[in-house]
C-alpha positions as CSV (number, residue, x, y, z in Angstrom):
1,M,0.0,0.0,0.0
2,R,1.3,3.4,-0.8
3,E,1.8,6.2,1.7
4,R,-0.3,9.3,1.7
5,G,0.8,11.7,-1.0
6,E,2.8,9.0,-2.8
7,L,2.1,8.6,-6.5
8,P,0.8,5.2,-7.6
9,K,3.6,3.2,-9.3
10,A,1.4,2.1,-12.1
11,R,0.1,4.8,-14.5
12,S,-3.6,4.9,-14.8
13,I,-6.0,6.2,-17.4
14,L,-8.9,8.5,-16.5
15,I,-11.7,8.3,-19.1
16,M,-13.7,11.5,-19.3
17,D,-16.1,13.5,-21.5
18,N,-15.0,16.6,-23.2
19,L,-16.1,19.1,-20.6
20,H,-13.9,22.2,-21.1
21,A,-12.5,22.2,-17.6
22,Q,-11.2,18.7,-18.1
23,T,-9.5,19.4,-21.4
24,T,-7.3,22.2,-20.4
25,D,-3.5,21.7,-20.4
26,E,-3.4,22.8,-16.8
27,F,-5.8,19.9,-15.8
28,K,-3.9,17.3,-17.9
29,E,-0.6,18.4,-16.5
30,Y,-2.0,18.1,-12.9
31,L,-3.2,14.6,-13.6
32,A,0.1,13.6,-15.0
33,K,2.3,15.2,-12.3
34,H,0.2,14.7,-9.2
35,C,-1.8,11.5,-10.0
36,N,0.4,9.6,-12.5
37,T,-2.7,9.5,-14.7
38,L,-3.3,10.0,-18.4
39,A,-6.4,11.8,-19.4
40,W,-8.4,10.1,-22.2
41,Y,-11.4,11.7,-23.8
42,G,-14.3,9.8,-25.2
43,P,-16.0,10.8,-28.4
44,S,-18.0,14.0,-28.3
45,E,-21.8,13.9,-28.0
46,C,-22.1,10.3,-26.9
47,T,-21.5,10.1,-23.1
48,D,-24.9,8.5,-22.7
49,E,-23.6,5.5,-24.6
50,V,-20.1,5.2,-23.2
51,Q,-20.1,6.5,-19.7
52,P,-20.9,4.3,-16.7
53,V,-22.7,7.2,-14.9
54,D,-25.1,7.5,-17.8
55,A,-25.4,3.7,-18.1
56,G,-27.2,3.5,-14.8
57,A,-25.4,5.0,-11.9
58,G,-27.0,8.4,-12.4
59,R,-30.5,7.0,-12.5
60,F,-29.7,4.8,-9.5
61,L,-28.7,7.8,-7.5
62,K,-31.8,9.9,-8.6
63,V,-34.1,7.1,-7.6
64,E,-32.4,6.5,-4.3
65,V,-32.3,10.2,-3.4
66,G,-36.0,10.3,-4.2
67,R,-36.6,7.3,-2.0
68,Q,-34.8,8.9,0.9
69,M,-36.9,12.1,0.4
70,D,-40.1,10.0,0.5
71,I,-38.9,8.3,3.8
72,W,-38.2,11.8,5.3
73,L,-41.6,13.2,4.1
74,E,-43.4,10.3,5.7
75,Q,-42.2,11.4,9.2
76,S,-44.6,13.5,11.3
77,D,-44.6,17.2,10.4
78,N,-41.9,17.0,7.7
79,P,-44.4,17.5,4.8
80,E,-45.6,20.7,6.3
81,R,-42.0,21.8,6.9
82,W,-41.2,21.1,3.3
83,E,-44.2,23.0,1.9
84,T,-43.8,26.0,4.1
85,A,-40.9,28.4,4.8
86,S,-39.9,26.7,8.0
87,L,-37.1,24.9,6.2
88,T,-34.4,27.3,5.1
89,A,-32.4,26.9,1.9
90,S,-29.5,25.8,4.0
91,D,-31.7,23.2,5.8
92,R,-32.7,21.8,2.4
93,R,-29.1,21.7,1.2
94,V,-28.2,19.7,4.3
95,L,-31.1,17.3,3.8
96,I,-30.3,16.7,0.1
97,T,-26.6,16.2,1.0
98,Q,-27.6,13.6,3.6
99,W,-29.9,11.8,1.1
100,M,-27.1,11.8,-1.5
101,G,-24.7,10.4,1.1
102,V,-27.1,7.5,1.8
103,A,-27.6,7.0,-2.0
104,M,-23.8,6.9,-2.6
105,A,-23.3,4.5,0.2
106,R,-25.9,2.2,-1.3
107,L,-24.3,2.5,-4.7
108,N,-20.9,1.9,-3.3
109,S,-22.1,-1.3,-1.5
110,Q,-23.0,-2.8,-4.8
111,Q,-19.7,-3.7,-6.3
112,A,-21.0,-6.1,-8.9
113,Y,-23.5,-3.5,-10.2
114,R,-20.8,-0.8,-10.5
115,Y,-18.5,-3.1,-12.3
116,R,-21.3,-4.1,-14.7
117,L,-21.8,-0.4,-15.6
118,F,-18.1,-0.3,-16.7
119,E,-18.4,-3.6,-18.6
120,K,-21.5,-2.6,-20.6
121,C,-19.8,0.7,-21.7
122,G,-16.6,-1.1,-22.8
123,M,-14.7,0.6,-20.0
124,A,-13.5,-2.7,-18.5
125,M,-12.1,-4.1,-21.8
126,T,-9.3,-6.6,-21.5
127,V,-6.3,-6.8,-23.8
128,D,-7.1,-10.3,-24.8
129,G,-10.7,-9.5,-25.7
130,S,-12.2,-11.7,-23.0
131,G,-15.4,-10.3,-21.8
132,D,-16.2,-8.3,-25.0
133,D,-19.5,-10.1,-25.1
134,R,-20.4,-8.2,-21.9
135,I,-20.2,-4.8,-23.8
136,T,-23.8,-3.8,-24.5
137,L,-23.9,-0.2,-25.7
138,E,-27.2,1.5,-25.7
139,G,-28.9,1.3,-29.1
140,L,-27.3,-2.0,-30.1
141,D,-29.5,-5.1,-30.2
142,K,-26.6,-7.5,-29.6
143,P,-23.1,-7.3,-28.1
144,Y,-20.5,-5.5,-30.2
145,V,-17.6,-7.6,-31.4
146,Y,-14.3,-5.7,-31.4
147,L,-11.5,-6.5,-33.8
148,R,-8.4,-7.8,-32.2
């Protein structure tokens, strides 16, 4: 295990969309120097097809945050507090942050599901091609076969 502040020995790749803040030279240099990480950008205008967050994690979090809100609203006077001005904007931010924390903990506890999101987008491809049949991009009616 590496010490705090020590760079990982193996270089990693961070796969991102083309958000401007992530494409600047300053950001790429920071990743290389401080994280031993290479920035790789997916094709433009298709994050919904190739990003794990768009393949299910985002929806999972939205549903779970909504579920947490429902649980909170079922408690005594909370519906009235939500509908009136008795909850400040700060109170609402704290609640939503707590709900998001619960949702993230639930997502993080489901390792197989998270890994599957990377598989289905092709982000867990192996060099030898094993597992390519698990890549199921949105819009395709069958797994995509990659050339080796």
